[in-house]
VMD Tcl script that draws the C-alpha trace (Angstrom):
set ca {
  {-13.62 -21.39 -16.61}
  {-15.49 -22.86 -13.76}
  {-14.28 -21.62 -10.31}
  {-12.69 -24.73 -8.46}
  {-13.06 -24.06 -4.80}
  {-14.39 -25.38 -0.89}
  {-17.35 -24.11 0.67}
  {-15.92 -21.92 3.20}
  {-12.20 -22.15 2.94}
  {-9.75 -19.55 3.18}
  {-8.72 -18.41 -0.31}
  {-4.62 -19.02 -0.89}
  {-3.40 -16.05 -1.83}
  {-4.20 -13.11 0.45}
  {-1.79 -9.87 -0.70}
  {-2.96 -6.33 1.68}
  {-1.12 -3.68 0.63}
  {1.85 -4.87 -1.08}
  {4.42 -2.09 -1.63}
  {7.98 -2.66 -3.73}
  {10.59 -0.07 -4.30}
  {13.78 0.04 -5.73}
  {16.31 2.87 -4.95}
  {18.16 3.76 -7.33}
  {20.55 7.26 -8.08}
  {17.48 8.68 -9.90}
  {15.33 8.83 -7.65}
  {13.13 5.62 -5.71}
  {11.02 3.31 -8.56}
  {7.07 3.14 -6.97}
  {7.29 -0.50 -8.51}
  {4.09 -1.78 -6.95}
  {3.16 0.64 -4.87}
  {-0.40 -0.72 -2.65}
  {-1.54 -4.21 -4.00}
  {-4.51 -6.22 -2.73}
  {-4.88 -9.24 -4.73}
  {-6.73 -12.62 -3.33}
  {-6.62 -16.15 -5.28}
  {-8.95 -18.71 -3.83}
  {-8.43 -22.61 -4.01}
  {-9.08 -23.98 -7.66}
  {-9.06 -20.32 -8.91}
  {-7.24 -18.02 -12.16}
  {-6.30 -15.00 -11.70}
  {-5.55 -12.47 -14.78}
  {-3.31 -9.97 -13.76}
  {-3.00 -7.20 -17.38}
  {-1.47 -4.42 -18.18}
  {0.94 -2.24 -20.75}
  {4.78 -3.06 -20.21}
  {6.50 -1.34 -17.22}
  {2.74 -1.24 -15.07}
  {4.80 -3.39 -12.52}
  {3.22 -6.66 -12.82}
  {5.37 -8.91 -13.49}
  {7.71 -7.24 -10.34}
  {4.79 -8.11 -8.16}
  {4.76 -11.58 -9.16}
  {8.04 -11.23 -8.36}
  {7.27 -9.96 -4.45}
  {4.85 -12.90 -3.89}
  {7.94 -14.94 -3.93}
  {10.62 -12.84 -2.07}
  {12.92 -12.86 -5.44}
  {13.69 -8.88 -5.42}
  {17.52 -8.54 -5.86}
  {18.98 -4.83 -4.48}
  {18.75 -2.06 -4.69}
  {14.88 -3.01 -4.90}
  {12.88 -4.68 -0.91}
  {9.21 -4.56 0.23}
  {8.43 -1.38 1.77}
  {5.65 -2.74 3.17}
  {2.70 -4.91 2.93}
  {1.66 -8.90 3.88}
  {1.52 -11.89 1.73}
  {0.07 -14.53 3.31}
  {0.05 -17.74 1.88}
  {-3.01 -20.48 3.36}
  {-2.17 -18.23 6.23}
  {1.22 -17.34 6.87}
  {2.61 -14.09 6.32}
  {6.14 -14.52 3.02}
  {7.25 -11.53 3.85}
  {8.39 -11.58 7.17}
  {9.69 -15.57 6.43}
  {13.91 -16.74 6.37}
  {15.23 -17.50 3.44}
  {15.75 -21.21 4.32}
  {11.81 -21.31 4.48}
  {11.11 -19.21 1.22}
  {13.49 -22.18 0.17}
  {11.59 -24.80 1.11}
  {8.22 -23.12 -0.05}
  {9.95 -22.29 -3.57}
  {9.08 -25.03 -6.29}
  {7.15 -26.83 -3.43}
  {4.27 -25.02 -2.69}
  {4.38 -21.83 -4.46}
  {5.99 -21.83 -8.35}
  {7.11 -19.99 -11.10}
  {6.76 -20.25 -15.24}
  {9.03 -17.89 -17.22}
  {7.98 -16.54 -19.43}
  {11.42 -17.88 -21.14}
  {11.33 -21.55 -20.53}
  {15.64 -21.52 -20.63}
  {14.75 -19.33 -17.85}
  {13.90 -22.63 -15.78}
  {15.44 -25.53 -17.63}
  {19.69 -25.92 -17.27}
  {20.98 -26.80 -20.91}
  {23.63 -29.09 -19.90}
  {21.21 -31.56 -17.94}
  {18.97 -33.90 -19.23}
  {14.86 -33.43 -18.16}
  {15.22 -36.08 -15.88}
  {18.02 -34.77 -14.53}
  {16.06 -31.48 -13.62}
  {13.30 -32.88 -12.59}
  {14.73 -35.82 -10.33}
  {16.76 -32.91 -7.97}
  {13.24 -30.59 -8.30}
  {11.33 -33.90 -6.40}
  {14.08 -34.96 -4.16}
  {14.72 -31.56 -2.67}
  {11.31 -31.31 -0.89}
  {10.29 -34.67 -0.89}
  {11.65 -37.87 0.28}
  {11.40 -40.75 -2.22}
  {13.54 -43.06 -3.91}
  {15.69 -41.86 -8.21}
  {13.07 -44.10 -9.06}
  {10.14 -43.10 -8.16}
  {10.87 -39.87 -8.79}
  {11.67 -40.21 -12.71}
  {8.43 -42.13 -12.43}
  {6.22 -39.18 -11.39}
  {8.54 -36.61 -13.80}
  {7.32 -39.27 -16.33}
  {4.13 -38.66 -15.09}
  {4.24 -35.10 -15.04}
  {5.91 -34.67 -18.50}
  {2.15 -37.05 -20.17}
  {0.31 -34.43 -18.25}
  {0.96 -32.16 -20.36}
  {0.59 -33.51 -23.15}
  {4.50 -34.43 -23.71}
  {4.15 -37.62 -26.19}
  {6.55 -40.23 -25.65}
  {7.39 -39.11 -22.12}
  {9.44 -41.77 -20.99}
  {12.40 -40.91 -24.02}
  {11.95 -37.60 -23.60}
  {13.06 -37.44 -20.20}
  {16.36 -38.55 -21.77}
  {16.37 -35.07 -23.84}
  {18.78 -31.97 -23.55}
  {15.76 -28.71 -23.40}
  {17.95 -28.21 -27.36}
  {15.94 -31.70 -28.25}
  {12.38 -29.69 -28.07}
  {10.85 -27.02 -29.60}
  {9.76 -23.75 -27.52}
  {6.26 -24.81 -27.23}
  {8.22 -28.70 -25.75}
  {10.41 -26.42 -23.33}
  {7.72 -23.96 -21.84}
  {5.77 -27.24 -21.39}
  {8.39 -29.35 -19.47}
  {9.03 -25.84 -17.26}
  {4.48 -26.31 -17.07}
  {5.35 -29.84 -16.03}
  {8.32 -29.15 -13.17}
  {6.25 -25.90 -11.66}
  {3.50 -28.76 -11.84}
  {6.22 -31.61 -9.49}
  {4.66 -31.69 -5.98}
  {1.41 -29.91 -6.69}
  {1.43 -26.21 -5.44}
  {-1.08 -24.29 -4.23}
  {0.25 -22.41 -6.07}
  {1.63 -21.28 -8.86}
  {3.08 -17.43 -10.75}
  {3.11 -17.77 -14.01}
  {4.91 -14.90 -16.45}
  {3.30 -14.45 -19.65}
  {4.23 -17.99 -20.70}
  {3.01 -18.19 -24.01}
  {4.13 -14.59 -25.34}
  {6.61 -16.06 -27.64}
  {4.68 -19.58 -29.14}
  {2.71 -19.60 -31.63}
  {-1.32 -19.31 -31.22}
  {-1.72 -23.60 -32.03}
  {1.03 -24.58 -29.47}
  {-0.26 -21.64 -27.03}
  {-4.46 -22.25 -26.74}
  {-3.05 -26.03 -26.18}
  {-1.53 -24.96 -23.15}
  {-4.18 -22.74 -22.31}
  {-6.39 -25.41 -21.98}
  {-4.02 -27.67 -20.13}
  {-3.42 -25.04 -17.46}
  {-7.58 -24.53 -16.82}
  {-7.77 -28.83 -16.61}
  {-4.76 -28.73 -14.63}
  {-6.02 -26.05 -12.09}
  {-9.14 -27.99 -11.95}
  {-7.87 -31.33 -11.07}
  {-5.72 -29.95 -8.83}
  {-6.75 -27.14 -7.04}
  {-3.57 -25.26 -8.03}
  {-4.25 -21.02 -8.26}
  {-2.95 -19.27 -10.28}
  {-1.27 -16.00 -11.21}
  {-1.28 -15.77 -15.46}
  {0.67 -12.40 -15.71}
  {-0.13 -10.69 -19.25}
  {-0.49 -7.80 -21.26}
  {-3.10 -9.86 -23.58}
  {-6.45 -9.38 -23.01}
  {-8.02 -11.36 -25.77}
  {-5.83 -14.92 -23.32}
  {-6.97 -13.31 -20.19}
  {-10.67 -14.13 -21.54}
  {-10.92 -17.55 -22.42}
  {-9.02 -18.26 -19.65}
  {-9.21 -16.47 -16.03}
  {-12.42 -16.85 -13.23}
  {-11.17 -12.75 -12.22}
  {-8.87 -10.35 -13.34}
  {-7.16 -7.39 -12.60}
  {-5.55 -4.74 -14.48}
  {-3.22 -2.62 -13.43}
  {-1.46 0.54 -14.52}
  {1.86 2.27 -12.77}
  {2.14 0.12 -10.02}
  {-1.54 -0.06 -8.00}
  {-4.53 -2.36 -9.09}
  {-6.91 0.08 -11.24}
  {-9.67 -2.11 -10.90}
  {-10.98 -5.92 -10.78}
  {-13.22 -7.75 -10.70}
  {-14.77 -11.21 -13.07}
  {-13.66 -11.94 -16.49}
  {-17.13 -10.23 -17.95}
  {-17.86 -8.34 -15.31}
  {-14.76 -6.23 -16.92}
  {-14.50 -6.91 -20.33}
  {-18.37 -7.12 -20.86}
  {-18.69 -3.69 -18.84}
  {-15.43 -2.28 -18.06}
  {-15.60 0.61 -15.48}
  {-12.15 2.16 -15.72}
  {-11.02 4.28 -18.73}
  {-7.66 2.52 -18.63}
  {-9.47 -0.99 -19.11}
  {-11.87 0.25 -21.68}
  {-8.52 1.52 -23.69}
  {-7.27 -0.91 -23.62}
  {-10.31 -3.27 -24.33}
  {-10.42 -1.41 -27.53}
  {-7.82 -1.38 -28.31}
  {-7.69 -5.15 -29.51}
  {-8.42 -5.51 -33.63}
  {-10.44 -7.81 -33.12}
  {-13.05 -5.83 -31.87}
  {-12.83 -2.90 -34.85}
  {-14.53 -2.42 -37.75}
  {-12.87 -3.31 -41.64}
  {-11.45 0.25 -42.62}
  {-11.18 1.78 -39.41}
  {-9.15 2.75 -37.58}
  {-7.91 1.19 -33.61}
  {-8.32 2.69 -30.31}
  {-5.04 4.07 -29.05}
  {-4.86 5.40 -26.17}
  {-2.95 8.80 -26.19}
  {-0.25 9.30 -24.90}
  {2.79 7.46 -22.53}
  {3.27 4.79 -19.97}
  {4.87 7.63 -17.29}
  {7.68 6.95 -16.00}
  {7.67 6.10 -12.26}
  {10.63 8.23 -11.73}
  {8.03 11.11 -12.65}
  {4.27 10.30 -11.65}
  {2.55 13.06 -11.94}
  {0.42 13.53 -8.62}
  {-3.03 11.75 -7.92}
  {-4.04 9.40 -10.56}
  {-1.09 7.79 -12.89}
  {-3.86 7.64 -15.89}
  {-5.00 11.58 -15.75}
  {-2.66 12.71 -17.98}
  {-4.04 10.51 -21.08}
  {-7.75 10.02 -19.88}
  {-10.14 11.67 -21.70}
  {-12.61 12.06 -17.98}
  {-10.09 13.77 -16.03}
  {-10.98 16.13 -13.90}
  {-8.95 19.04 -11.16}
  {-11.01 15.47 -8.46}
  {-7.81 13.76 -10.49}
  {-4.96 15.19 -8.72}
  {-6.07 13.38 -5.42}
  {-6.01 9.41 -5.35}
  {-8.60 7.90 -5.66}
  {-9.61 4.33 -3.74}
  {-9.93 1.09 -5.35}
  {-13.96 0.80 -4.23}
  {-16.36 -1.34 -5.05}
  {-18.05 -4.51 -4.19}
  {-16.89 -7.67 -6.26}
  {-16.41 -5.18 -9.90}
  {-14.02 -2.43 -8.26}
  {-12.70 0.30 -9.92}
  {-10.15 3.35 -8.64}
  {-11.19 6.16 -10.73}
  {-12.85 9.57 -9.58}
  {-15.29 8.88 -13.20}
  {-15.54 5.72 -13.76}
  {-17.20 4.24 -16.93}
  {-20.46 3.99 -16.03}
  {-20.71 8.04 -14.78}
  {-21.68 10.92 -16.85}
  {-18.33 12.61 -17.93}
  {-16.84 15.40 -15.41}
  {-19.29 14.17 -12.41}
  {-17.30 12.40 -9.68}
  {-18.83 9.05 -9.36}
}
mol new
graphics top color blue
foreach p $ca { graphics top sphere $p radius 0.5 }
foreach p [lrange $ca 0 end-1] q [lrange $ca 1 end] { graphics top cylinder $p $q radius 0.2 }
display resetview
């Protein structure tokens, strides 16, 4: 996809040093531990990692949707220059669904099963804009049409249970787009869909971002999806970004051993009759992270240097590793 950027325009979203911790009886869970992100207007950023890497918590943190015992303990989240971590709850309610929206993995988390689609979309519009109900209905109908729902006028009068899973997810995407938000966070919204519907939704999302200039963060564990959807990718492990760069750079030349392992474990990249590449070990518990690099116990290139925490270094294609894949094994970069 060609990035849609405005020359000289400031980024839509800038995240610096974001830390979200959960204070439990067993200890402090550092689910997000110093994340930096930047997303431009019209750009699609893929946030990739195994389950439990902190991706979804990062997404919820951006919207201020962290409930006790969790809280944001440090860092900055700026949407069009406005700081969100110190914003009041009233201000955050004004922004959610209006300037910043989220698409959940399960559309039934978004849709009320006992209300018609029209009611849910119209109320969303009237909550943030002054317009008549007739104008709101017309805008809701147009939004359904944009995401490929046939006969949108008739489908407004339907209930969520009358839609298939793919159609419900299209409705959820339409609701997220109602106010042409500056940023959408999509938390694995196509995981439960069949590949045909998934491909249609991905194509529609690309087109909508290109046409409206909406920035998008697509959270997933599936690098295959991201490689055909996003402009850039950020790979996350144990609460930290370990590699980031353009899709072409990261997929064709991964530098972090974790990214290399993720790409190598995709079946389509392996020859028939050969065993799939596996990353040894398990994702560590956030309550018992090793000192320094959290990936070191699973890493074939680890050395004594990895007991310290490497910095995310590099221009454009950045990596958090003392022994990136383009360096001889055992020799610090």
